[in-house]
N, C-alpha and C positions, 0 to 999 in steps of 0.2 A: 270676947265681945267682938274684938280686931277681925278673929277668926272667920266670926260669924259671917262678918261682913265683907268679907275677902270671898268667900265658898258664896254668897248671895249674889256681889257683885262685880267679883273679880274681871271675867271676862269685859263686860259692859267697859267699867275701868282700862282695861288694856287697851280695849279699841278706841276709844277716844283718847287717853293719855299718847297713843302710838301715832293718833290721827294730828297731835298737835306737837309733841315733841319726843316724849318716852321714853329715855331712858331710864329716869329713875322708877316709872311704874312698871318698865318691862323688868329691872332687875327684880324689884318687889315679886314682881309676878314668878320670876323665875325661882326665888325663893320660896315662896308658896306653892311651886307645883313640887318643888323636894319636900315642903313636909306634907304633899298629900293633900293640901287644900284643894288646889288647881290640877288639872291634866296636861302634864309638859306639851304635847301636840299639840292641843288646841290649844296651851298659851301663844305656843308659835305661828301657827294658822293665823289669830286673832290677831297679835302684834305683826306680822306681815301685809294682813288684807288694809288695817289702821295706816302703817306706815305709807305702802302703796298710794292707797286714797291719798293721805293726807299732801305726799310729795307731787300727783299729778293733778290736784287738785290747785297747788302752787306753781305748777308748770301751766295751767290753764289761764291761771291768773296772771302769769307773767305773759303770757301769750295773747292774752286779751286787750289787758291795761298795763303792762312792761313801763313804758315810756311814762304815765301819770304815776306809777309806784316810786319811779326813778327821780321823779320830783317830787313828791311827797317826801319822800327817805332819802335824803342825799345821803348816808350811810352805805345803804343799798346800790345807790349807782357809782359809790367808791368800790364795791367790791364786785362789780359788773368786769371792768377790764381785767382784773385777775382769775375771776371765775372763766373767760372768755380765752385767756392765754392759758390757765392748766388744762381747759376743754383741747385746746390745739394741740399740745403737747401729749396729753395723755387718754384722751378721748372715753375709751370705755373705761378704762381703769379709773379716772376721776368718776363717771357716771354712777358708779357702781362703788366706790367710797365715799360720795356726796355727805351720804347721810352719817358718817364718821367725823366728820370736820366740822368742829363746834364753828358756830357762827355761820355755818354754810347747812346747816339744816333742814332749814326753812326758806333761807336767802336762796341758797343753790338753785334748785327747781323753779324758783319765778323768775331768777336773771335766765338761765337756761330756756326757759317759756319765751323771754324776748330774743332767742337767738333762730337761727336757721335752722336748728333742729327741727326733725319731724315727731310731730307725737307720738308718732309709732314705736320709731328708736328708742324716744325716752322710754315710753313704757315698758318694754321688753328689758332695758335694762333698769329699770325701777322694781318690775316684780324680783328681779335675781337679787341687787343690792337688797332691797326689803326682807328677803328670805335669810341672808347672808344675816345681815342685821340684827333680824330677831332673834336665831341660833344662837350670835356669838354674844349678846347682849342678855337674854335670857337664861343662855348659858353659865354667865358670871353670877347672878341670883342664885343657881341651881348649885353651881361649884361653891359658892361661899356657904348657904347652906349644909354643902356636904362639908366643909371645913369646921364649921362651927361645929356638927354633930360632932367630928371626931375627937375636938378639943373639948366639946364639955358634954357629958354624959347624961346631963337631964335635962335637954335644950327646949322642953315643953314650958319648962316654968316662967323663961323669959321670953318664949315666942312671938308675944303681942309685942312686948317690949322693943323686939329685934325688928318687929315688920315698921312700927312708928317710928322708931330711929333711923331707919333704912329712906323711910318717904319724908320723914322731917332733915335728914341730911340732903335728899335729893330738892327738894321745895329750897331748902336754903343757898343750896350752890347754887343753881335757878336765880333767884333775886339776887343771890351776891352779882352775877353775869350779868344779869340786867339792867339793876344798876350801875353798873361799870360802861356797858354799851351805851345806857343812856345820857352818863358824861361825859363819852366820848360825844356823841352826837352833839349836845351840848355846847361842847369845846370847837366843833366845827362849824357852826352856825357862828 
């Protein structure tokens, strides 16, 4: 049943998941591509598109409403100076790696949008970073599937359980981090 859902809605889920955050759904999609449920190059292209669009929208939100966001979300304002320091010190490398840094995946582009960086410059490095991210994170799922296949002789029997376990673990980790972040914001107020 899960296999049929993945085959039917997998690319849409990858796009929406990577538009918002994406690591868990992309690891699951990489695994599904290894199992033949999804096409590997298409998973990477869809993830790259979703990741690029999500970060570009966050950048534009920061450009348009940056100060209002900082006033509304003090934790975001606290990260602003750190992001600007990292940008000044590492420039291109920082923009390329932004999506790999937990806590800055969505906040980082919004903060950069409030800077003097041109939209075109951010867009160029955003696309390159999204391509690297899509290949690496989907590759983790692909190689996870290959490793399981090497260990387990009849993976088909537990395939759906594994896909579900990956998704549940990812959601659990996301909820735990979100709860911690909310607790930290409450302490700041």
